[in-house]
C-alpha positions in Angstrom: -66.5 -3.2 -19.0 -63.0 -1.8 -19.4 -62.1 -4.7 -21.7 -65.2 -4.2 -23.8 -64.3 -0.5 -24.2 -60.8 -1.4 -25.3 -62.2 -3.9 -27.9 -64.5 -1.1 -29.2 -61.4 1.2 -29.6 -63.1 3.7 -27.3 -60.4 3.3 -24.7 -56.9 2.8 -26.0 -54.8 2.1 -22.8 -51.0 2.7 -23.0 -48.0 0.9 -24.4 -44.5 1.2 -23.1 -43.2 0.5 -26.7 -44.9 -0.1 -30.0 -44.2 -3.8 -29.8 -45.5 -4.2 -26.2 -49.1 -5.2 -25.4 -51.6 -2.4 -24.4 -52.4 -1.9 -20.8 -55.9 -0.4 -20.1 -56.1 -1.1 -16.4 -54.5 -2.6 -13.3 -56.5 -4.2 -10.5 -55.1 -4.9 -7.0 -57.3 -5.7 -4.1 -60.0 -3.0 -4.2 -57.9 -0.5 -6.0 -58.0 0.3 -9.8 -55.7 2.2 -12.1 -57.2 3.0 -15.6 -54.9 4.1 -18.4 -55.8 6.0 -21.5 -54.8 8.8 -23.8 -55.3 12.4 -22.9 -58.3 12.8 -25.2 -61.7 14.2 -24.6 -63.6 11.1 -25.8 -61.5 8.7 -23.7 -62.2 10.8 -20.5 -65.9 10.6 -21.3 -65.6 6.9 -21.9 -64.0 6.3 -18.5 -66.8 8.3 -16.9 -69.4 6.2 -18.7 -67.8 3.0 -17.4 -67.9 4.4 -13.8 -71.6 5.3 -14.3 -72.4 1.8 -15.6 -70.6 0.3 -12.6 -72.7 2.4 -10.3 -75.9 1.2 -11.9 -74.8 -2.4 -12.0 -73.4 -2.7 -8.5 -75.5 -0.2 -6.5 -72.9 1.7 -4.4 -72.2 5.2 -5.6 -68.7 6.1 -6.8 -66.9 8.5 -4.5 -65.3 10.9 -6.9 -63.3 12.4 -4.0 -61.2 9.2 -4.0 -60.4 9.4 -7.7 -57.5 11.4 -9.1 -55.8 12.0 -12.5 -52.2 12.0 -13.4 -51.0 13.3 -16.8 -47.8 12.8 -18.8 -45.5 15.8 -18.5 -45.9 16.4 -22.2 -49.7 17.0 -21.8 -50.6 20.6 -22.5 -52.4 22.7 -19.9 -55.5 23.3 -22.1 -55.9 19.6 -22.6 -55.5 18.9 -18.9 -58.2 21.5 -17.9 -60.6 20.1 -20.6 -60.3 16.5 -19.3 -60.5 17.5 -15.7 -63.7 19.4 -16.4 -65.2 16.4 -18.1 -64.2 13.9 -15.4 -64.6 16.1 -12.4 -61.5 14.8 -10.7 -58.5 16.4 -9.1 -55.1 16.3 -10.7 -52.0 14.9 -8.8 -48.4 14.8 -10.1 -48.0 11.3 -8.7 -50.0 8.8 -6.6 -47.8 9.1 -3.6 -47.3 6.0 -1.5 -49.2 2.7 -2.0 -48.8 0.0 0.7 -45.9 1.9 2.1 -44.0 2.2 -1.2 -43.8 5.2 -3.6 -45.8 4.5 -6.7 -43.2 6.2 -8.9 -39.5 5.7 -8.4 -36.9 7.6 -10.4 -33.2 7.1 -10.9 -32.2 8.5 -7.5 -33.2 5.6 -5.4 -31.1 6.3 -2.3 -33.3 9.3 -1.4 -36.4 7.3 -2.1 -35.5 4.4 0.2 -34.0 6.5 2.9 -37.2 6.1 4.9 -36.1 2.5 5.6 -33.0 3.6 7.4 -35.0 6.3 9.3 -37.5 3.6 10.4 -34.9 1.2 11.6 -33.1 3.9 13.5 -36.4 5.0 15.2 -37.1 1.4 16.2 -33.6 0.9 17.6 -33.7 4.1 19.6 -36.6 2.6 21.5 -34.6 -0.4 22.5 -32.8 -0.4 25.9 -29.5 -1.6 24.4 -27.5 -1.1 27.6 -29.9 -3.4 29.5 -29.6 -6.2 27.0 -27.0 -9.0 26.8 -25.2 -9.9 23.6 -27.7 -12.7 23.2 -30.6 -10.4 23.7 -29.2 -8.0 21.1 -28.8 -10.9 18.7 -32.5 -11.7 19.0 -33.5 -8.0 18.5 -31.3 -7.5 15.4 -32.6 -10.7 13.8 -36.2 -9.8 14.4 -35.6 -6.3 13.0 -33.9 -7.4 9.9 -36.5 -10.0 9.2 -39.4 -7.5 9.1 -38.8 -3.9 8.0 -37.0 -4.0 4.7 -38.6 -7.2 3.3 -41.6 -5.6 1.6 -39.3 -3.2 -0.2 -36.6 -5.7 -1.1 -39.4 -7.9 -2.6 -40.0 -5.2 -5.3 -36.7 -3.2 -5.7 -33.0 -3.7 -5.6 -31.8 -1.5 -2.8 -28.8 0.8 -3.4 -25.7 -0.5 -1.7 -25.5 2.8 0.2 -28.8 2.0 2.0 -27.7 -1.6 2.7 -24.4 -0.4 4.1 -26.2 2.1 6.3 -28.6 -0.6 7.6 -25.7 -2.9 8.4 -23.8 -0.1 10.1 -26.8 0.8 12.3 -27.3 -2.8 13.3 -23.6 -3.4 14.0 -23.4 -0.2 16.1 -26.3 -1.4 18.2 -24.9 -4.9 18.6 -21.5 -3.8 19.7 -22.5 -0.7 21.7 -21.6 -0.6 25.4 -24.0 2.1 26.4 -25.9 5.2 25.2 -23.9 6.9 22.4 -21.0 4.5 22.6 -20.5 2.5 19.4 -18.2 0.1 21.2 -15.4 -1.9 19.4 -16.5 -3.9 16.4 -14.5 -7.1 17.1 -15.6 -8.8 13.9 -16.6 -7.6 10.4 -20.3 -7.6 9.8 -20.1 -9.9 6.8 -18.4 -12.5 9.0 -21.2 -12.1 11.5 -23.6 -13.2 8.8 -21.8 -16.5 8.4 -23.3 -19.7 9.9 -22.5 -20.5 13.5 -20.5 -23.5 12.4 -18.2 -20.9 10.8 -18.1 -18.7 13.9 -20.8 -16.4 12.7 -24.1 -15.5 14.2 -26.3 -16.1 11.1 -27.4 -12.5 10.7 -29.1 -12.0 7.4 -27.0 -10.7 4.6 -29.3 -8.0 3.2 -27.7 -7.9 -0.2 -28.1 -11.7 -0.7 -31.6 -11.6 0.8 -32.5 -8.8 -1.7 -31.3 -10.9 -4.6 -33.2 -13.9 -3.3 -36.5 -12.0 -3.0 -36.1 -10.6 -6.5 -35.1 -13.9 -8.0 -38.7 -15.1 -8.1 -39.5 -12.3 -10.6 -36.6 -13.4 -12.7 -37.9 -17.0 -12.5 -41.3 -15.8 -13.6 -39.8 -14.0 -16.6 -37.9 -17.2 -17.5 -40.7 -19.7 -17.1 -44.0 -17.8 -17.7 -43.8 -16.5 -21.3 -47.6 -16.0 -21.4 -47.5 -13.6 -18.4 -48.1 -9.9 -19.0 -44.7 -9.1 -17.3 -42.8 -11.2 -19.8 -44.7 -9.7 -22.8 -44.0 -6.1 -21.6 -40.3 -6.7 -21.0 -39.9 -8.7 -24.2 -41.4 -5.8 -26.2 -39.0 -3.3 -24.7 -35.7 -5.2 -24.1 -35.4 -8.5 -25.9 -37.8 -8.5 -28.9 -35.4 -10.5 -31.1 -33.7 -12.7 -28.5 -34.4 -14.4 -25.2 -33.8 -13.2 -21.6 -31.5 -16.3 -21.3 -29.2 -15.0 -24.0 -28.1 -11.9 -22.2 -26.7 -9.1 -24.3 -26.6 -5.3 -23.8 -30.3 -4.8 -24.1 -31.2 -7.6 -21.6 -28.8 -6.2 -19.1 -31.0 -3.1 -18.8 -33.6 -5.2 -17.2 -33.1 -5.6 -13.4 -33.7 -9.3 -13.5 -32.2 -12.2 -11.7 -32.5 -15.5 -13.7 -31.8 -18.7 -11.8 -30.9 -22.1 -13.3 -31.8 -25.1 -11.2 -30.1 -28.4 -11.4 -31.1 -31.2 -9.1 -33.1 -28.8 -7.0 -30.1 -26.7 -6.1 -29.5 -23.1 -7.0 -26.5 -23.1 -9.4 -26.4 -19.6 -10.8 -27.7 -16.1 -10.2 -27.2 -13.5 -13.0 -27.8 -9.8 -12.4 
């Protein structure tokens, strides 16, 4: 129904640039985001689509679960008019979705500080002084393999956050008791080495972050028919290729990998 409305030009969707494809909606699991211009007729069209959905599927649409977000440039009169037509509440942003903020600005350290707070809360519940070094090793590895993963799969964490996480884990591992950080007999990056190289194989969060993001770079490099590729191409590399680099391409936080004989030979950030 949304696609038909877009083809009829009654719902325009949005474009990040003039050369990018239009996006009218995003579907994930049982959640839907519909995009349109702040116009009276488009608001009415969205309500018509929801009404048709009710009649076709049976369940009533709970308007209390719907909300509207406007561009900062949208005037107050226009906002009030559309809100009256659609009968929804206005929100500045959509808050958190699946544990992540739906909108992330340039100041990422404050946004991702919750990861550090969550790790510290978990560690404070561990009885570190009752654990041996081997026990602490198991706890650190289990913690690092769970909490930050879902964030690092979507965003490149600031180095400040990664350093804080490493420092927290190191303090716990070397601590002798409550409030005692102990002596750090070995640098944390050396502790991430293989055991054959006298490390303990703790995960290097920076490398792990790059590895998780690399799949998005691979998708950009290999799936030119995907919506992600078309959006980025329209904004960053209209006249070139993501493989060619250049100042415009460097603005995209991408990680392109070249594979030779099944081995990773290069990661470009």
